Backbone bond lengths (Angstrom), bond angles and torsions (degrees), N, CA, C in turn:
res aa  C-N    CA-C-N  psi(-1)  N-CA   C-N-CA  omega(-1)  CA-C   N-CA-C  phi
1 M - - - 1.427 - - 1.557 109.63 -
2 F 1.354 114.89 150.52 1.461 119.03 -176.62 1.542 106.12 -129.87
3 L 1.270 115.46 132.80 1.471 121.10 175.18 1.530 106.95 -92.85
4 A 1.321 117.52 121.75 1.469 122.69 -175.25 1.533 109.90 -141.97
5 Y 1.294 116.34 150.09 1.453 121.44 175.41 1.484 110.39 -111.32
6 C 1.350 117.35 134.81 1.420 123.99 178.29 1.513 111.95 -106.44
7 D 1.307 117.72 115.57 1.460 120.31 179.16 1.514 114.15 -62.15
8 E 1.322 114.94 -35.20 1.499 118.55 -177.56 1.488 111.59 -70.04
9 C 1.356 117.72 -40.27 1.437 123.86 179.26 1.519 112.31 -82.41
10 E 1.335 115.21 -18.86 1.491 123.95 -173.38 1.541 109.49 55.70
11 A 1.318 115.18 44.73 1.493 119.92 -178.10 1.503 110.41 -145.32
12 R 1.351 114.30 154.74 1.437 120.44 173.88 1.517 107.87 -100.17
13 F 1.354 116.71 139.33 1.475 119.97 -177.09 1.513 109.51 -127.18
14 L 1.302 117.06 148.70 1.480 121.14 166.25 1.550 104.81 -100.22
15 L 1.310 115.28 110.94 1.489 122.40 -170.50 1.551 109.30 -104.65
16 P 1.312 118.06 138.01 1.464 122.19 178.31 1.514 109.78 -81.76
17 P 1.322 119.74 166.30 1.444 122.34 -176.52 1.555 112.91 -61.52
18 S 1.307 118.18 -19.89 1.473 118.86 175.76 1.523 114.06 -66.10
19 H 1.314 117.72 -9.87 1.463 121.35 179.00 1.512 110.83 -96.15
20 V 1.309 118.79 0.83 1.473 122.66 178.15 1.536 106.50 -79.68
21 R 1.363 115.14 129.39 1.410 124.23 178.80 1.478 111.99 -100.52
22 A 1.354 117.37 -37.51 1.454 124.59 -176.73 1.529 109.87 -163.17
23 V 1.333 112.91 156.25 1.471 121.16 174.22 1.476 106.45 -129.78
24 H 1.371 117.07 129.14 1.449 121.97 -177.44 1.502 107.52 -121.36
25 N 1.345 118.44 129.13 1.453 126.50 171.13 1.482 108.98 -93.67
26 L 1.341 117.27 110.38 1.456 122.91 179.07 1.514 109.98 -94.76
27 A 1.311 115.49 164.79 1.472 120.98 177.42 1.519 110.03 -59.90
28 G 1.292 116.27 148.43 1.445 120.67 175.84 1.521 115.37 82.18
29 G 1.320 115.50 17.41 1.467 117.38 174.31 1.525 114.24 79.59
30 V 1.346 118.71 18.27 1.433 123.20 179.44 1.535 107.68 -96.70
31 I 1.321 115.75 135.27 1.438 122.86 178.36 1.572 108.12 -117.26
32 V 1.342 115.67 130.28 1.445 119.51 177.75 1.545 107.63 -114.84
33 I 1.339 116.22 126.29 1.456 121.24 -178.32 1.517 104.17 -108.95
34 E 1.359 114.06 123.83 1.448 120.27 176.01 1.542 109.99 -95.60
35 L 1.358 116.72 124.45 1.416 122.83 -174.57 1.532 110.32 -128.41
36 T 1.314 115.74 171.57 1.450 122.63 166.87 1.493 108.23 -125.61
37 C 1.353 115.13 141.44 1.490 119.85 176.21 1.524 107.36 -76.89
38 Y 1.318 116.59 179.99 1.469 120.80 178.97 1.503 114.29 -65.81
39 E 1.360 117.87 -19.77 1.450 123.28 176.43 1.568 111.73 -90.48
40 G 1.363 115.11 -4.69 1.504 119.85 178.80 1.486 115.18 93.71
41 H 1.334 119.40 4.21 1.462 121.71 179.24 1.505 109.57 -73.49
42 R 1.357 117.05 146.58 1.448 123.30 -177.98 1.559 109.89 -81.04
43 L 1.302 117.75 130.97 1.426 125.16 178.13 1.538 110.77 -125.08
44 L 1.300 118.19 148.05 1.457 123.24 174.87 1.512 107.54 -123.14
45 V 1.299 118.45 129.65 1.468 124.76 177.18 1.543 106.40 -120.50
46 M 1.334 115.89 125.43 1.478 122.75 176.45 1.490 111.48 -101.68
47 S 1.347 113.50 145.35 1.486 121.08 -179.42 1.526 108.24 -151.84
48 G 1.279 118.06 156.31 1.446 121.62 171.09 1.532 111.11 141.16
49 N 1.306 116.27 175.17 1.447 122.68 -175.30 1.543 113.01 -69.61
50 D 1.303 120.73 -26.17 1.418 122.91 -176.76 1.479 115.45 -92.15
51 I 1.331 119.76 4.15 1.460 122.35 175.88 1.512 107.37 -75.03
52 D 1.313 118.11 130.78 1.486 120.43 -174.15 1.523 114.79 -90.89
53 I 1.324 117.34 19.28 1.476 122.61 171.00 1.517 107.90 -125.97
54 S 1.320 115.04 158.37 1.489 116.79 179.50 1.528 110.97 -80.68
55 G 1.318 114.67 138.68 1.453 120.08 175.89 1.544 112.53 83.66
56 P 1.336 118.46 169.74 1.445 121.13 175.17 1.490 112.20 -63.01
57 A 1.300 119.02 146.16 1.476 124.22 -179.18 1.495 112.44 -122.85
58 T 1.314 118.25 132.75 1.446 122.45 173.15 1.488 108.92 -85.73
59 V 1.318 117.71 134.46 1.487 120.24 -179.86 1.523 108.66 -118.11
């Protein structure tokens, strides 16, 4: 499950793996997970050691 915020819905969702569209490994140990909310809006969630905030961040 992934916790993500959708700007268009103005809501936070707990999304199952079936909502994952892509996973990108970026330089520096950052992982970006591309998801869709329940309404189909595109969301990006960043995670990794080089993120300068605690916990996963929605961008």
